[in-house]
mmCIF file of the N, C-alpha and C atoms, coordinates in Angstrom:
data_MODEL
# 
_entry.id   MODEL 
# 
loop_
_atom_site.group_PDB 
_atom_site.id 
_atom_site.type_symbol 
_atom_site.label_atom_id 
_atom_site.label_alt_id 
_atom_site.label_comp_id 
_atom_site.label_asym_id 
_atom_site.label_entity_id 
_atom_site.label_seq_id 
_atom_site.pdbx_PDB_ins_code 
_atom_site.Cartn_x 
_atom_site.Cartn_y 
_atom_site.Cartn_z 
_atom_site.occupancy 
_atom_site.B_iso_or_equiv 
_atom_site.pdbx_formal_charge 
_atom_site.auth_seq_id 
_atom_site.auth_comp_id 
_atom_site.auth_asym_id 
_atom_site.auth_atom_id 
_atom_site.pdbx_PDB_model_num 
ATOM 1   N N  . MET A 1 1  ? 149.188 160.584 122.154 1.00 0.00 ? 1  MET A N  1 
ATOM 2   C CA . MET A 1 1  ? 150.240 159.731 122.653 1.00 0.00 ? 1  MET A CA 1 
ATOM 3   C C  . MET A 1 1  ? 151.264 159.573 121.538 1.00 0.00 ? 1  MET A C  1 
ATOM 4   N N  . ASP A 1 2  ? 152.503 159.787 121.854 1.00 0.00 ? 2  ASP A N  1 
ATOM 5   C CA . ASP A 1 2  ? 153.523 159.708 120.812 1.00 0.00 ? 2  ASP A CA 1 
ATOM 6   C C  . ASP A 1 2  ? 154.285 158.378 120.857 1.00 0.00 ? 2  ASP A C  1 
ATOM 7   N N  . ASN A 1 3  ? 155.075 158.158 119.841 1.00 0.00 ? 3  ASN A N  1 
ATOM 8   C CA . ASN A 1 3  ? 155.815 156.914 119.681 1.00 0.00 ? 3  ASN A CA 1 
ATOM 9   C C  . ASN A 1 3  ? 156.793 156.674 120.838 1.00 0.00 ? 3  ASN A C  1 
ATOM 10  N N  . HIS A 1 4  ? 157.358 157.746 121.379 1.00 0.00 ? 4  HIS A N  1 
ATOM 11  C CA . HIS A 1 4  ? 158.292 157.620 122.501 1.00 0.00 ? 4  HIS A CA 1 
ATOM 12  C C  . HIS A 1 4  ? 157.623 156.943 123.699 1.00 0.00 ? 4  HIS A C  1 
ATOM 13  N N  . ILE A 1 5  ? 156.405 157.353 124.007 1.00 0.00 ? 5  ILE A N  1 
ATOM 14  C CA . ILE A 1 5  ? 155.671 156.767 125.131 1.00 0.00 ? 5  ILE A CA 1 
ATOM 15  C C  . ILE A 1 5  ? 155.429 155.284 124.881 1.00 0.00 ? 5  ILE A C  1 
ATOM 16  N N  . LEU A 1 6  ? 155.051 154.940 123.663 1.00 0.00 ? 6  LEU A N  1 
ATOM 17  C CA . LEU A 1 6  ? 154.787 153.539 123.332 1.00 0.00 ? 6  LEU A CA 1 
ATOM 18  C C  . LEU A 1 6  ? 156.055 152.696 123.445 1.00 0.00 ? 6  LEU A C  1 
ATOM 19  N N  . GLN A 1 7  ? 157.167 153.216 122.956 1.00 0.00 ? 7  GLN A N  1 
ATOM 20  C CA . GLN A 1 7  ? 158.426 152.476 123.026 1.00 0.00 ? 7  GLN A CA 1 
ATOM 21  C C  . GLN A 1 7  ? 158.882 152.300 124.472 1.00 0.00 ? 7  GLN A C  1 
ATOM 22  N N  . GLU A 1 8  ? 158.724 153.327 125.270 1.00 0.00 ? 8  GLU A N  1 
ATOM 23  C CA . GLU A 1 8  ? 159.109 153.252 126.685 1.00 0.00 ? 8  GLU A CA 1 
ATOM 24  C C  . GLU A 1 8  ? 158.249 152.226 127.422 1.00 0.00 ? 8  GLU A C  1 
ATOM 25  N N  . ALA A 1 9  ? 156.966 152.203 127.139 1.00 0.00 ? 9  ALA A N  1 
ATOM 26  C CA . ALA A 1 9  ? 156.080 151.214 127.769 1.00 0.00 ? 9  ALA A CA 1 
ATOM 27  C C  . ALA A 1 9  ? 156.482 149.798 127.372 1.00 0.00 ? 9  ALA A C  1 
ATOM 28  N N  . ALA A 1 10 ? 156.831 149.591 126.118 1.00 0.00 ? 10 ALA A N  1 
ATOM 29  C CA . ALA A 1 10 ? 157.253 148.266 125.652 1.00 0.00 ? 10 ALA A CA 1 
ATOM 30  C C  . ALA A 1 10 ? 158.535 147.834 126.354 1.00 0.00 ? 10 ALA A C  1 
ATOM 31  N N  . ARG A 1 11 ? 159.474 148.768 126.541 1.00 0.00 ? 11 ARG A N  1 
ATOM 32  C CA . ARG A 1 11 ? 160.713 148.436 127.246 1.00 0.00 ? 11 ARG A CA 1 
ATOM 33  C C  . ARG A 1 11 ? 160.455 148.146 128.730 1.00 0.00 ? 11 ARG A C  1 
ATOM 34  N N  . THR A 1 12 ? 159.588 148.915 129.317 1.00 0.00 ? 12 THR A N  1 
ATOM 35  C CA . THR A 1 12 ? 159.326 148.794 130.755 1.00 0.00 ? 12 THR A CA 1 
ATOM 36  C C  . THR A 1 12 ? 158.480 147.571 131.092 1.00 0.00 ? 12 THR A C  1 
ATOM 37  N N  . TYR A 1 13 ? 157.422 147.338 130.317 1.00 0.00 ? 13 TYR A N  1 
ATOM 38  C CA . TYR A 1 13 ? 156.452 146.294 130.663 1.00 0.00 ? 13 TYR A CA 1 
ATOM 39  C C  . TYR A 1 13 ? 156.494 145.089 129.732 1.00 0.00 ? 13 TYR A C  1 
ATOM 40  N N  . ASN A 1 14 ? 157.353 145.137 128.733 1.00 0.00 ? 14 ASN A N  1 
ATOM 41  C CA . ASN A 1 14 ? 157.412 144.101 127.693 1.00 0.00 ? 14 ASN A CA 1 
ATOM 42  C C  . ASN A 1 14 ? 156.133 144.116 126.860 1.00 0.00 ? 14 ASN A C  1 
ATOM 43  N N  . THR A 1 15 ? 156.065 143.244 125.914 1.00 0.00 ? 15 THR A N  1 
ATOM 44  C CA . THR A 1 15 ? 154.866 143.159 125.076 1.00 0.00 ? 15 THR A CA 1 
ATOM 45  C C  . THR A 1 15 ? 154.343 141.734 125.100 1.00 0.00 ? 15 THR A C  1 
ATOM 46  N N  . PRO A 1 16 ? 153.082 141.545 124.948 1.00 0.00 ? 16 PRO A N  1 
ATOM 47  C CA . PRO A 1 16 ? 152.072 142.594 124.743 1.00 0.00 ? 16 PRO A CA 1 
ATOM 48  C C  . PRO A 1 16 ? 151.754 143.302 126.054 1.00 0.00 ? 16 PRO A C  1 
ATOM 49  N N  . CYS A 1 17 ? 151.369 144.536 125.947 1.00 0.00 ? 17 CYS A N  1 
ATOM 50  C CA . CYS A 1 17 ? 150.887 145.312 127.081 1.00 0.00 ? 17 CYS A CA 1 
ATOM 51  C C  . CYS A 1 17 ? 149.775 146.232 126.583 1.00 0.00 ? 17 CYS A C  1 
ATOM 52  N N  . TYR A 1 18 ? 148.934 146.647 127.490 1.00 0.00 ? 18 TYR A N  1 
ATOM 53  C CA . TYR A 1 18 ? 147.834 147.529 127.126 1.00 0.00 ? 18 TYR A CA 1 
ATOM 54  C C  . TYR A 1 18 ? 148.174 148.929 127.586 1.00 0.00 ? 18 TYR A C  1 
ATOM 55  N N  . ILE A 1 19 ? 148.056 149.885 126.695 1.00 0.00 ? 19 ILE A N  1 
ATOM 56  C CA . ILE A 1 19 ? 148.320 151.283 127.017 1.00 0.00 ? 19 ILE A CA 1 
ATOM 57  C C  . ILE A 1 19 ? 147.039 152.056 126.788 1.00 0.00 ? 19 ILE A C  1 
ATOM 58  N N  . PHE A 1 20 ? 146.582 152.723 127.815 1.00 0.00 ? 20 PHE A N  1 
ATOM 59  C CA . PHE A 1 20 ? 145.323 153.451 127.756 1.00 0.00 ? 20 PHE A CA 1 
ATOM 60  C C  . PHE A 1 20 ? 145.604 154.933 127.632 1.00 0.00 ? 20 PHE A C  1 
ATOM 61  N N  . ASP A 1 21 ? 145.060 155.563 126.610 1.00 0.00 ? 21 ASP A N  1 
ATOM 62  C CA . ASP A 1 21 ? 145.247 156.994 126.369 1.00 0.00 ? 21 ASP A CA 1 
ATOM 63  C C  . ASP A 1 21 ? 144.063 157.746 126.971 1.00 0.00 ? 21 ASP A C  1 
ATOM 64  N N  . LEU A 1 22 ? 144.261 158.261 128.178 1.00 0.00 ? 22 LEU A N  1 
ATOM 65  C CA . LEU A 1 22 ? 143.198 158.953 128.889 1.00 0.00 ? 22 LEU A CA 1 
ATOM 66  C C  . LEU A 1 22 ? 142.731 160.196 128.141 1.00 0.00 ? 22 LEU A C  1 
ATOM 67  N N  . ASP A 1 23 ? 143.640 160.915 127.495 1.00 0.00 ? 23 ASP A N  1 
ATOM 68  C CA . ASP A 1 23 ? 143.249 162.092 126.725 1.00 0.00 ? 23 ASP A CA 1 
ATOM 69  C C  . ASP A 1 23 ? 142.313 161.718 125.576 1.00 0.00 ? 23 ASP A C  1 
ATOM 70  N N  . ALA A 1 24 ? 142.605 160.625 124.886 1.00 0.00 ? 24 ALA A N  1 
ATOM 71  C CA . ALA A 1 24 ? 141.739 160.164 123.800 1.00 0.00 ? 24 ALA A CA 1 
ATOM 72  C C  . ALA A 1 24 ? 140.382 159.734 124.337 1.00 0.00 ? 24 ALA A C  1 
ATOM 73  N N  . PHE A 1 25 ? 140.369 159.072 125.492 1.00 0.00 ? 25 PHE A N  1 
ATOM 74  C CA . PHE A 1 25 ? 139.123 158.640 126.131 1.00 0.00 ? 25 PHE A CA 1 
ATOM 75  C C  . PHE A 1 25 ? 138.220 159.840 126.400 1.00 0.00 ? 25 PHE A C  1 
ATOM 76  N N  . ILE A 1 26 ? 138.777 160.869 127.017 1.00 0.00 ? 26 ILE A N  1 
ATOM 77  C CA . ILE A 1 26 ? 138.006 162.068 127.349 1.00 0.00 ? 26 ILE A CA 1 
ATOM 78  C C  . ILE A 1 26 ? 137.537 162.772 126.080 1.00 0.00 ? 26 ILE A C  1 
ATOM 79  N N  . SER A 1 27 ? 138.415 162.869 125.103 1.00 0.00 ? 27 SER A N  1 
ATOM 80  C CA . SER A 1 27 ? 138.064 163.504 123.835 1.00 0.00 ? 27 SER A CA 1 
ATOM 81  C C  . SER A 1 27 ? 136.899 162.795 123.148 1.00 0.00 ? 27 SER A C  1 
ATOM 82  N N  . ARG A 1 28 ? 136.908 161.480 123.166 1.00 0.00 ? 28 ARG A N  1 
ATOM 83  C CA . ARG A 1 28 ? 135.831 160.717 122.522 1.00 0.00 ? 28 ARG A CA 1 
ATOM 84  C C  . ARG A 1 28 ? 134.516 160.866 123.278 1.00 0.00 ? 28 ARG A C  1 
ATOM 85  N N  . ILE A 1 29 ? 134.578 160.919 124.606 1.00 0.00 ? 29 ILE A N  1 
ATOM 86  C CA . ILE A 1 29 ? 133.356 161.151 125.374 1.00 0.00 ? 29 ILE A CA 1 
ATOM 87  C C  . ILE A 1 29 ? 132.775 162.515 125.022 1.00 0.00 ? 29 ILE A C  1 
ATOM 88  N N  . ARG A 1 30 ? 133.613 163.521 124.974 1.00 0.00 ? 30 ARG A N  1 
ATOM 89  C CA . ARG A 1 30 ? 133.133 164.871 124.635 1.00 0.00 ? 30 ARG A CA 1 
ATOM 90  C C  . ARG A 1 30 ? 132.548 164.917 123.227 1.00 0.00 ? 30 ARG A C  1 
ATOM 91  N N  . ARG A 1 31 ? 133.172 164.220 122.295 1.00 0.00 ? 31 ARG A N  1 
ATOM 92  C CA . ARG A 1 31 ? 132.661 164.181 120.922 1.00 0.00 ? 31 ARG A CA 1 
ATOM 93  C C  . ARG A 1 31 ? 131.302 163.473 120.875 1.00 0.00 ? 31 ARG A C  1 
ATOM 94  N N  . MET A 1 32 ? 131.163 162.383 121.619 1.00 0.00 ? 32 MET A N  1 
ATOM 95  C CA . MET A 1 32 ? 129.873 161.690 121.666 1.00 0.00 ? 32 MET A CA 1 
ATOM 96  C C  . MET A 1 32 ? 128.793 162.600 122.249 1.00 0.00 ? 32 MET A C  1 
ATOM 97  N N  . GLU A 1 33 ? 129.137 163.380 123.264 1.00 0.00 ? 33 GLU A N  1 
ATOM 98  C CA . GLU A 1 33 ? 128.175 164.317 123.844 1.00 0.00 ? 33 GLU A CA 1 
ATOM 99  C C  . GLU A 1 33 ? 127.769 165.385 122.834 1.00 0.00 ? 33 GLU A C  1 
ATOM 100 N N  . GLN A 1 34 ? 128.717 165.846 122.031 1.00 0.00 ? 34 GLN A N  1 
ATOM 101 C CA . GLN A 1 34 ? 128.389 166.837 121.002 1.00 0.00 ? 34 GLN A CA 1 
ATOM 102 C C  . GLN A 1 34 ? 127.406 166.263 119.991 1.00 0.00 ? 34 GLN A C  1 
ATOM 103 N N  . ILE A 1 35 ? 127.614 165.025 119.617 1.00 0.00 ? 35 ILE A N  1 
ATOM 104 C CA . ILE A 1 35 ? 126.757 164.381 118.614 1.00 0.00 ? 35 ILE A CA 1 
ATOM 105 C C  . ILE A 1 35 ? 125.395 164.023 119.194 1.00 0.00 ? 35 ILE A C  1 
ATOM 106 N N  . LEU A 1 36 ? 125.390 163.415 120.405 1.00 0.00 ? 36 LEU A N  1 
ATOM 107 C CA . LEU A 1 36 ? 124.164 162.889 120.978 1.00 0.00 ? 36 LEU A CA 1 
ATOM 108 C C  . LEU A 1 36 ? 123.396 163.896 121.823 1.00 0.00 ? 36 LEU A C  1 
ATOM 109 N N  . GLY A 1 37 ? 124.083 164.906 122.318 1.00 0.00 ? 37 GLY A N  1 
ATOM 110 C CA . GLY A 1 37 ? 123.447 165.881 123.184 1.00 0.00 ? 37 GLY A CA 1 
ATOM 111 C C  . GLY A 1 37 ? 123.570 165.496 124.646 1.00 0.00 ? 37 GLY A C  1 
ATOM 112 N N  . LYS A 1 38 ? 123.391 166.453 125.519 1.00 0.00 ? 38 LYS A N  1 
ATOM 113 C CA . LYS A 1 38 ? 123.552 166.250 126.963 1.00 0.00 ? 38 LYS A CA 1 
ATOM 114 C C  . LYS A 1 38 ? 122.429 165.415 127.575 1.00 0.00 ? 38 LYS A C  1 
ATOM 115 N N  . GLN A 1 39 ? 121.317 165.276 126.872 1.00 0.00 ? 39 GLN A N  1 
ATOM 116 C CA . GLN A 1 39 ? 120.208 164.499 127.434 1.00 0.00 ? 39 GLN A CA 1 
ATOM 117 C C  . GLN A 1 39 ? 120.469 163.002 127.382 1.00 0.00 ? 39 GLN A C  1 
ATOM 118 N N  . VAL A 1 40 ? 121.510 162.574 126.689 1.00 0.00 ? 40 VAL A N  1 
ATOM 119 C CA . VAL A 1 40 ? 121.866 161.160 126.596 1.00 0.00 ? 40 VAL A CA 1 
ATOM 120 C C  . VAL A 1 40 ? 122.917 160.843 127.650 1.00 0.00 ? 40 VAL A C  1 
ATOM 121 N N  . ASN A 1 41 ? 122.682 159.787 128.434 1.00 0.00 ? 41 ASN A N  1 
ATOM 122 C CA . ASN A 1 41 ? 123.653 159.356 129.435 1.00 0.00 ? 41 ASN A CA 1 
ATOM 123 C C  . ASN A 1 41 ? 124.642 158.384 128.800 1.00 0.00 ? 41 ASN A C  1 
ATOM 124 N N  . ILE A 1 42 ? 125.912 158.595 129.084 1.00 0.00 ? 42 ILE A N  1 
ATOM 125 C CA . ILE A 1 42 ? 126.958 157.725 128.565 1.00 0.00 ? 42 ILE A CA 1 
ATOM 126 C C  . ILE A 1 42 ? 127.416 156.804 129.686 1.00 0.00 ? 42 ILE A C  1 
ATOM 127 N N  . TYR A 1 43 ? 127.389 155.498 129.422 1.00 0.00 ? 43 TYR A N  1 
ATOM 128 C CA . TYR A 1 43 ? 127.832 154.480 130.375 1.00 0.00 ? 43 TYR A CA 1 
ATOM 129 C C  . TYR A 1 43 ? 128.965 153.682 129.754 1.00 0.00 ? 43 TYR A C  1 
ATOM 130 N N  . TYR A 1 44 ? 129.828 153.149 130.564 1.00 0.00 ? 44 TYR A N  1 
ATOM 131 C CA . TYR A 1 44 ? 130.867 152.251 130.082 1.00 0.00 ? 44 TYR A CA 1 
ATOM 132 C C  . TYR A 1 44 ? 130.985 151.099 131.069 1.00 0.00 ? 44 TYR A C  1 
ATOM 133 N N  . ALA A 1 45 ? 131.278 149.930 130.537 1.00 0.00 ? 45 ALA A N  1 
ATOM 134 C CA . ALA A 1 45 ? 131.308 148.715 131.350 1.00 0.00 ? 45 ALA A CA 1 
ATOM 135 C C  . ALA A 1 45 ? 132.695 148.502 131.947 1.00 0.00 ? 45 ALA A C  1 
ATOM 136 N N  . MET A 1 46 ? 132.781 148.548 133.275 1.00 0.00 ? 46 MET A N  1 
ATOM 137 C CA . MET A 1 46 ? 134.059 148.322 133.951 1.00 0.00 ? 46 MET A CA 1 
ATOM 138 C C  . MET A 1 46 ? 134.515 146.878 133.812 1.00 0.00 ? 46 MET A C  1 
ATOM 139 N N  . LYS A 1 47 ? 133.580 145.929 133.856 1.00 0.00 ? 47 LYS A N  1 
ATOM 140 C CA . LYS A 1 47 ? 133.964 144.524 133.752 1.00 0.00 ? 47 LYS A CA 1 
ATOM 141 C C  . LYS A 1 47 ? 134.595 144.238 132.393 1.00 0.00 ? 47 LYS A C  1 
ATOM 142 N N  . ALA A 1 48 ? 134.060 144.825 131.349 1.00 0.00 ? 48 ALA A N  1 
ATOM 143 C CA . ALA A 1 48 ? 134.588 144.628 130.003 1.00 0.00 ? 48 ALA A CA 1 
ATOM 144 C C  . ALA A 1 48 ? 135.860 145.439 129.778 1.00 0.00 ? 48 ALA A C  1 
ATOM 145 N N  . ASN A 1 49 ? 136.084 146.451 130.598 1.00 0.00 ? 49 ASN A N  1 
ATOM 146 C CA . ASN A 1 49 ? 137.226 147.350 130.433 1.00 0.00 ? 49 ASN A CA 1 
ATOM 147 C C  . ASN A 1 49 ? 137.956 147.530 131.758 1.00 0.00 ? 49 ASN A C  1 
ATOM 148 N N  . PRO A 1 50 ? 138.609 146.484 132.278 1.00 0.00 ? 50 PRO A N  1 
ATOM 149 C CA . PRO A 1 50 ? 139.232 146.590 133.593 1.00 0.00 ? 50 PRO A CA 1 
ATOM 150 C C  . PRO A 1 50 ? 140.362 147.615 133.656 1.00 0.00 ? 50 PRO A C  1 
ATOM 151 N N  . PHE A 1 51 ? 140.875 148.039 132.503 1.00 0.00 ? 51 PHE A N  1 
ATOM 152 C CA . PHE A 1 51 ? 141.940 149.035 132.482 1.00 0.00 ? 51 PHE A CA 1 
ATOM 153 C C  . PHE A 1 51 ? 141.425 150.422 132.854 1.00 0.00 ? 51 PHE A C  1 
ATOM 154 N N  . LEU A 1 52 ? 140.104 150.605 132.844 1.00 0.00 ? 52 LEU A N  1 
ATOM 155 C CA . LEU A 1 52 ? 139.555 151.900 133.242 1.00 0.00 ? 52 LEU A CA 1 
ATOM 156 C C  . LEU A 1 52 ? 139.632 152.014 134.756 1.00 0.00 ? 52 LEU A C  1 
ATOM 157 N N  . THR A 1 53 ? 140.504 152.830 135.214 1.00 0.00 ? 53 THR A N  1 
ATOM 158 C CA . THR A 1 53 ? 140.701 152.984 136.656 1.00 0.00 ? 53 THR A CA 1 
ATOM 159 C C  . THR A 1 53 ? 139.729 154.010 137.211 1.00 0.00 ? 53 THR A C  1 
ATOM 160 N N  . ALA A 1 54 ? 139.721 154.150 138.516 1.00 0.00 ? 54 ALA A N  1 
ATOM 161 C CA . ALA A 1 54 ? 138.896 155.178 139.144 1.00 0.00 ? 54 ALA A CA 1 
ATOM 162 C C  . ALA A 1 54 ? 139.301 156.561 138.641 1.00 0.00 ? 54 ALA A C  1 
ATOM 163 N N  . ALA A 1 55 ? 140.587 156.754 138.380 1.00 0.00 ? 55 ALA A N  1 
ATOM 164 C CA . ALA A 1 55 ? 141.046 158.048 137.859 1.00 0.00 ? 55 ALA A CA 1 
ATOM 165 C C  . ALA A 1 55 ? 140.448 158.322 136.487 1.00 0.00 ? 55 ALA A C  1 
ATOM 166 N N  . ALA A 1 56 ? 140.373 157.305 135.652 1.00 0.00 ? 56 ALA A N  1 
ATOM 167 C CA . ALA A 1 56 ? 139.774 157.479 134.327 1.00 0.00 ? 56 ALA A CA 1 
ATOM 168 C C  . ALA A 1 56 ? 138.299 157.799 134.457 1.00 0.00 ? 56 ALA A C  1 
ATOM 169 N N  . ALA A 1 57 ? 137.640 157.149 135.399 1.00 0.00 ? 57 ALA A N  1 
ATOM 170 C CA . ALA A 1 57 ? 136.219 157.413 135.616 1.00 0.00 ? 57 ALA A CA 1 
ATOM 171 C C  . ALA A 1 57 ? 136.004 158.857 136.054 1.00 0.00 ? 57 ALA A C  1 
ATOM 172 N N  . ARG A 1 58 ? 136.833 159.341 136.969 1.00 0.00 ? 58 ARG A N  1 
ATOM 173 C CA . ARG A 1 58 ? 136.713 160.730 137.422 1.00 0.00 ? 58 ARG A CA 1 
ATOM 174 C C  . ARG A 1 58 ? 137.016 161.688 136.284 1.00 0.00 ? 58 ARG A C  1 
ATOM 175 N N  . ALA A 1 59 ? 138.005 161.356 135.469 1.00 0.00 ? 59 ALA A N  1 
ATOM 176 C CA . ALA A 1 59 ? 138.367 162.212 134.349 1.00 0.00 ? 59 ALA A CA 1 
ATOM 177 C C  . ALA A 1 59 ? 137.253 162.289 133.318 1.00 0.00 ? 59 ALA A C  1 
ATOM 178 N N  . ALA A 1 60 ? 136.400 161.278 133.300 1.00 0.00 ? 60 ALA A N  1 
ATOM 179 C CA . ALA A 1 60 ? 135.282 161.262 132.364 1.00 0.00 ? 60 ALA A CA 1 
ATOM 180 C C  . ALA A 1 60 ? 134.196 162.252 132.781 1.00 0.00 ? 60 ALA A C  1 
ATOM 181 N N  . GLY A 1 61 ? 134.375 162.899 133.913 1.00 0.00 ? 61 GLY A N  1 
ATOM 182 C CA . GLY A 1 61 ? 133.470 163.961 134.302 1.00 0.00 ? 61 GLY A CA 1 
ATOM 183 C C  . GLY A 1 61 ? 132.116 163.507 134.800 1.00 0.00 ? 61 GLY A C  1 
ATOM 184 N N  . GLY A 1 62 ? 132.104 162.460 135.603 1.00 0.00 ? 62 GLY A N  1 
ATOM 185 C CA . GLY A 1 62 ? 130.850 162.028 136.205 1.00 0.00 ? 62 GLY A CA 1 
ATOM 186 C C  . GLY A 1 62 ? 130.039 161.073 135.353 1.00 0.00 ? 62 GLY A C  1 
ATOM 187 N N  . ARG A 1 63 ? 130.610 160.540 134.299 1.00 0.00 ? 63 ARG A N  1 
ATOM 188 C CA . ARG A 1 63 ? 129.891 159.545 133.513 1.00 0.00 ? 63 ARG A CA 1 
ATOM 189 C C  . ARG A 1 63 ? 129.716 158.304 134.369 1.00 0.00 ? 63 ARG A C  1 
ATOM 190 N N  . SER A 1 64 ? 128.820 157.471 134.011 1.00 0.00 ? 64 SER A N  1 
ATOM 191 C CA . SER A 1 64 ? 128.454 156.340 134.862 1.00 0.00 ? 64 SER A CA 1 
ATOM 192 C C  . SER A 1 64 ? 129.179 155.061 134.488 1.00 0.00 ? 64 SER A C  1 
ATOM 193 N N  . GLU A 1 65 ? 129.571 154.334 135.514 1.00 0.00 ? 65 GLU A N  1 
ATOM 194 C CA . GLU A 1 65 ? 130.140 153.003 135.338 1.00 0.00 ? 65 GLU A CA 1 
ATOM 195 C C  . GLU A 1 65 ? 129.016 151.992 135.480 1.00 0.00 ? 65 GLU A C  1 
ATOM 196 N N  . GLU A 1 66 ? 129.192 150.856 134.867 1.00 0.00 ? 66 GLU A N  1 
ATOM 197 C CA . GLU A 1 66 ? 128.217 149.783 134.946 1.00 0.00 ? 66 GLU A CA 1 
ATOM 198 C C  . GLU A 1 66 ? 128.961 148.544 135.425 1.00 0.00 ? 66 GLU A C  1 
ATOM 199 N N  . HIS A 1 67 ? 128.486 147.930 136.544 1.00 0.00 ? 67 HIS A N  1 
ATOM 200 C CA . HIS A 1 67 ? 129.206 146.821 137.177 1.00 0.00 ? 67 HIS A CA 1 
ATOM 201 C C  . HIS A 1 67 ? 128.346 145.568 137.306 1.00 0.00 ? 67 HIS A C  1 
ATOM 202 N N  . THR A 1 68 ? 127.749 145.084 136.265 1.00 0.00 ? 68 THR A N  1 
ATOM 203 C CA . THR A 1 68 ? 126.934 143.882 136.386 1.00 0.00 ? 68 THR A CA 1 
ATOM 204 C C  . THR A 1 68 ? 127.748 142.647 136.068 1.00 0.00 ? 68 THR A C  1 
ATOM 205 N N  . SER A 1 69 ? 127.296 141.522 136.575 1.00 0.00 ? 69 SER A N  1 
ATOM 206 C CA . SER A 1 69 ? 127.974 140.249 136.305 1.00 0.00 ? 69 SER A CA 1 
ATOM 207 C C  . SER A 1 69 ? 127.196 139.436 135.296 1.00 0.00 ? 69 SER A C  1 
# 
């Protein structure tokens, strides 16, 4: 994500705002899989991370969401 995107988001949505880098999210999941191996399941908490949309979940390649209260 470059500075132009961040500046445009600040102009459009004002600050503070949350900007989620989907490419970084996917990259970090892949890196964790390289380190931990495919036998480890990766979960992420939707309640703790409401910015993770269904699109982000699909982009994560079938990783599991956790929805407990």
